[in-house]
C-alpha positions as CSV (number, residue, x, y, z in Angstrom):
1,M,18.8,-65.5,-43.2
2,V,16.5,-64.4,-40.9
3,K,14.4,-66.1,-38.4
4,I,10.9,-65.7,-38.1
5,S,11.4,-64.5,-34.2
6,E,14.0,-61.9,-35.5
7,F,11.7,-60.6,-38.2
8,Q,8.7,-60.2,-35.8
9,T,10.8,-57.5,-33.7
10,K,11.7,-55.0,-36.7
11,E,9.3,-52.1,-37.1
12,V,7.8,-51.6,-40.3
13,V,7.7,-48.1,-41.9
14,N,5.9,-47.0,-45.2
15,I,8.4,-44.6,-47.3
16,I,5.5,-43.2,-49.0
17,D,4.3,-41.1,-46.1
18,G,7.2,-42.1,-43.4
19,K,4.3,-43.6,-41.1
20,R,5.2,-46.3,-38.6
21,L,2.9,-48.9,-39.1
22,G,4.2,-51.5,-36.1
23,Q,5.9,-54.5,-35.6
24,I,5.2,-57.8,-37.6
25,S,3.0,-59.9,-35.9
26,D,2.6,-62.9,-38.4
27,L,3.4,-63.8,-42.1
28,E,1.2,-65.3,-44.7
29,I,2.9,-68.3,-46.3
30,D,2.2,-70.1,-49.6
31,L,2.5,-73.7,-48.3
32,K,2.5,-74.9,-51.9
33,V,5.4,-73.5,-53.2
34,G,7.1,-72.4,-49.5
35,R,7.1,-68.6,-50.0
36,V,6.6,-66.0,-47.8
37,E,3.5,-64.1,-49.6
38,A,2.9,-61.1,-47.2
39,I,3.6,-59.7,-43.7
40,V,1.0,-58.8,-41.1
41,V,0.9,-55.7,-39.0
42,P,-1.7,-55.2,-36.3
43,G,-3.8,-52.2,-36.9
44,E,-4.2,-49.0,-34.6
45,G,-5.4,-49.8,-31.1
46,R,-4.0,-53.1,-30.8
47,F,-1.7,-53.9,-27.7
48,F,0.8,-57.2,-28.3
49,G,-1.9,-58.5,-30.7
50,L,-4.8,-58.4,-28.2
51,F,-8.1,-56.1,-27.7
52,A,-9.1,-55.4,-31.4
53,G,-11.1,-57.2,-34.1
54,S,-9.7,-58.3,-37.6
55,N,-8.0,-54.6,-38.2
56,E,-4.4,-56.0,-39.0
57,H,-2.7,-54.6,-42.2
58,V,-1.4,-57.3,-44.7
59,I,1.3,-55.9,-46.8
60,P,2.5,-58.1,-49.9
61,W,6.0,-59.4,-49.8
62,R,6.5,-57.4,-53.0
63,N,6.0,-54.1,-51.4
64,I,8.8,-54.8,-49.1
65,V,11.8,-52.3,-50.3
66,K,14.4,-53.1,-47.8
67,I,14.9,-55.4,-44.6
68,G,17.3,-53.6,-42.2
69,K,18.8,-54.5,-39.1
70,D,15.8,-53.1,-37.0
71,V,13.6,-51.6,-39.7
72,V,11.4,-52.9,-42.7
73,L,10.7,-50.5,-45.4
74,V,7.8,-50.9,-47.3
75,R,6.1,-49.0,-50.2
76,L,2.6,-49.0,-49.6
77,E,0.0,-46.5,-51.0
78,E,-2.9,-48.1,-48.5
79,P,-2.5,-51.2,-46.5
80,I,-4.7,-54.2,-47.4
81,R,-7.0,-55.0,-44.5
82,L,-7.0,-58.7,-42.9
83,D,-10.8,-58.7,-43.3
84,T,-10.7,-57.9,-47.0
85,K,-11.3,-60.8,-49.2
86,R,-8.6,-61.5,-51.5
87,T,-7.7,-63.9,-54.5
88,D,-4.3,-65.7,-55.2
89,E,-4.0,-63.2,-58.1
90,E,-4.0,-60.1,-55.6
91,L,-1.2,-62.1,-53.4
92,S,1.1,-62.8,-56.5
């Protein structure tokens, strides 16, 4: 089991292109079923979650390949932006 505070210190890396996306800043949780639906990573130009608009990457939980000690590997063709309107179908 992993605590949220430990999860937020992990670096997120896309295995498609090897790009480091940053550290997890937030989680999207479906409170009805008690399940994490997505992780949120600040977009470029953010500093400790400050000084930028809504340009975070939202990575659906299904795209997580492996959670390691220091790194979360994701398979992501193109990150979903937080400011993009998404339906419940897109999250499941």
